[in-house]
C-alpha positions in Angstrom: -4.6 -5.7 -0.6 -6.9 -6.9 2.1 -4.8 -9.9 3.0 -4.0 -11.3 6.6 -2.8 -14.3 8.8 -4.0 -16.1 12.0 -1.9 -14.9 14.6 -0.5 -17.2 17.4 0.9 -16.2 20.6 4.1 -15.0 19.5 2.8 -13.1 16.5 0.7 -11.1 18.9 3.3 -10.3 21.5 5.5 -9.1 18.4 2.4 -7.2 16.7 1.6 -5.7 20.7 5.4 -4.4 20.7 4.8 -3.1 17.4 1.6 -1.3 18.2 3.5 0.4 21.1 6.2 1.8 18.8 3.5 2.9 16.4 1.7 4.9 19.3 4.8 6.3 20.2 5.4 7.7 16.4 1.5 8.5 16.2 0.6 6.2 13.8 -2.9 4.8 13.9 -4.0 1.3 15.1 -7.1 -0.9 14.1 -10.2 1.0 14.2 -8.7 3.9 16.5 -10.0 7.4 14.9 -7.5 10.0 14.0 -7.9 13.7 13.8 -5.8 15.1 11.0 -4.9 18.7 10.3 -5.1 19.5 6.6 -2.4 21.9 7.0 0.4 19.5 8.4 -0.1 17.7 4.8 1.6 18.4 1.4 1.0 16.5 -2.2 5.0 16.5 -2.7 5.5 13.0 -1.5 9.1 12.6 -1.2 9.2 9.9 1.3 12.3 7.5 0.5 10.8 4.1 0.4 7.6 5.5 -1.6 8.4 8.5 -3.8 5.2 9.8 -5.6 6.5 12.2 -7.7 4.0 13.5 -10.6 5.1 11.5 -13.8 6.6 8.1 -12.1 5.5 4.9 -13.5 6.2 1.5 -12.4 5.1 -1.6 -14.3 4.9 -5.0 -12.5 4.0 -8.8 -13.5 2.0 -10.5 -11.2 1.8 -14.3 -11.1 -0.6 -16.7 -9.4 -0.8 -20.5 -10.6 -0.5 -21.3 -14.1 -2.6 -19.1 -15.6 -1.7 -15.9 -17.7 0.1 -13.2 -15.5 -1.2 -9.6 -14.9 0.3 -6.6 -16.0 0.1 -3.8 -13.2 1.1 -0.2 -14.1 0.9 2.4 -11.6 1.2 5.6 -12.6 1.3 8.9 -10.4 -0.8 11.6 -11.8 -0.6 15.5 -11.6 -4.0 15.6 -10.3 -5.1 16.5 -7.0 -8.0 15.5 -5.0 -9.4 16.8 -1.6 -10.1 14.3 0.8 -11.6 15.2 4.1 -10.1 18.7 3.4 -6.8 17.3 2.8 -4.8 18.1 -0.5 -4.1 14.6 -1.7 -1.8 13.2 -5.1 -3.7 10.9 -7.2 -2.4 7.7 -8.2 -3.8 6.1 -10.7 -3.6 2.0 -11.0 -4.9 -0.2 -14.1 -4.6 -4.0 -14.0 -4.9 -5.9 -17.5 -4.7 -9.4 -18.6 -3.7 -10.5 -22.2 -4.6 -6.6 -22.9 -8.0 -7.3 -21.0 -9.0 -5.1 -18.4 -9.2 -6.3 -14.7 -9.2 -3.4 -12.6 -8.9 0.2 -12.7 -8.1 2.1 -9.5 -7.4 5.8 -8.4 -5.7 6.1 -4.7 -5.1 9.1 -2.9 -2.0 9.8 -0.8 -0.4 12.8 0.9 2.4 13.3 3.3 2.5 15.0 6.7 5.4 16.9 8.2 7.3 14.0 9.6 7.5 12.4 6.2 4.5 9.8 6.9 2.7 9.1 3.8 -0.9 8.8 4.3 -3.4 6.4 2.5 -6.8 8.7 2.4 -8.7 5.9 0.2 -9.6 4.8 -3.3 -12.0 4.2 -6.2 -11.6 0.9 -7.4 -13.5 -0.9 -10.1 -13.5 -4.5 -11.3 -14.2 -5.6 -14.6 -15.4 -8.8 -16.2 -16.0 -8.9 -19.9 -15.5 -5.2 -20.6 -17.9 -4.3 -17.9 -17.8 -2.9 -14.3 -18.4 -5.8 -12.1 -17.7 -4.5 -8.8 -16.6 -1.6 -6.6 -15.7 -3.7 -3.3 -12.8 -2.3 -1.7 -13.4 1.4 -2.3 -13.7 3.7 0.6 -12.7 7.7 1.3 -11.5 9.1 4.7 -14.4 10.4 6.5 -17.1 8.6 4.7 -19.3 5.9 6.2 -16.7 5.9 9.2 -14.0 5.5 7.0 -10.2 6.3 8.4 -7.2 7.4 6.8 -4.2 4.9 7.4 -0.4 5.1 6.7 1.3 3.6 3.4 4.6 4.2 4.6 6.1 5.4 8.1 9.0 8.3 8.1 11.2 6.4 10.3 10.6 2.6 9.5 12.1 0.1 11.8 11.8 -3.6 12.8 9.0 -4.0 15.0 6.7 -1.2 13.8 3.3 -1.9 13.1 0.5 0.4 11.5 -2.7 0.5 10.2 -2.9 1.3 5.9 -6.5 1.7 5.9 -9.4 1.2 7.6 -13.5 1.0 6.6 -15.3 -1.8 8.9 -15.7 -5.1 7.1 -14.3 -3.8 3.5 -10.6 -2.1 3.8 -8.6 -3.4 7.3 -5.3 -4.0 6.1 -2.4 -3.4 8.5 1.3 -3.8 7.7 4.7 -4.6 10.2 8.2 -3.6 9.6 10.2 -6.8 9.4 13.5 -5.5 8.4 15.2 -2.5 6.8 18.2 -4.1 5.4 17.1 -6.5 2.7 18.3 -7.1 -0.8 15.9 -8.3 -3.5 16.3 -8.9 -7.3 13.3 -8.9 -9.9 13.4 -8.1 -13.5 14.0 -4.5 -13.2 17.2 -5.2 -11.3 19.1 -6.0 -8.1 18.3 -3.7 -4.9 20.0 -3.6 -1.6 19.3 -1.8 1.8 15.3 -2.7 0.6 12.6 -2.4 3.7 10.3 -5.6 4.1 6.9 -5.4 5.5 4.6 -8.0 6.2 1.1 -7.3 5.4 -2.2 -8.5 6.7 -6.0 -7.9 7.5 -8.5 -9.3 10.1 -10.7 -9.9 6.9 -8.7 -12.7 5.6 -7.1 -14.3 8.6 -5.3 -17.2 6.6 -3.5 -14.7 4.1 -0.3 -12.7 4.4 2.2 -11.2 1.9 5.7 -9.7 2.3 6.3 -6.4 0.4 10.1 -5.3 -0.3 10.5 -1.6 -0.9 14.0 -0.2 -2.7 15.3 3.4 -1.4 14.3 5.8 -4.3 11.9 3.6 -6.1 9.1 2.1 -3.9 7.6 -1.5 -4.1 9.6 -3.9 -6.2 8.3 -7.3 -5.1 5.1 -8.7 -3.2 5.1 -12.0 -2.4 1.9 -14.1 -1.3 3.4 -16.1 1.7 0.0 -17.6 3.5 -3.2 -18.7 1.6 -1.6 -18.0 -1.8 1.8 -18.0 -3.8 1.2 -14.7 -5.9 4.3 -13.0 -6.9 3.9 -9.2 -7.9 7.6 -8.1 -9.6 8.9 -5.2 -10.7 9.8 -5.1 -14.6 10.2 -1.4 -15.3 10.3 2.2 -13.4 10.6 5.3 -14.7 11.1 8.3 -12.3 8.8 11.6 -12.9 10.1 14.8 -13.3 7.0 16.7 -11.7 
């Protein structure tokens, strides 16, 4: 996501409180190193707010301004990739505009014994006129100082803050839970008891994004709330059987 928001004193206080909670929960902050035991992870990811069962498929529509909408298709594959000794589930993310490929990404996730979903890296390619134009944002845990982060905590609660990824100057996303009892309407339907996070990054301090996650489904809505007005909403969802 690589977005953020300049923090005033009250926000910094809230983030400090969230950091204390996260440290108590064993969740990483900023650039701090983490030592992960491969034996403590599984590719069977059943976190209720980020279930990644093989075969699951999400289709989103993303709009920003008056231009053509982007189509974002996310599929949990049956593939497993070993990252820093950890067996990780491979998730494929394809972005198109009017049928033309814009971005093609493979993300790697694994779940620990507590139920936290860890983000172990991504291989991403941006396309222009059918050719790879950039691989910026790609990173892998343990390579060039990159550190794993948490994509979804096991016990989310208001104020909980955590790092999602870390590669200095390239991938420094972080999130803070704002609420665990929201309701949200998207083309796919109406959801209650949704989890709401605020996603930021120091790499782009004027930008911020709110994300809503529905139990048993995952991400259903992402809203640019500062520095941009992008809206990414869930159009269809199919749960996998793997």
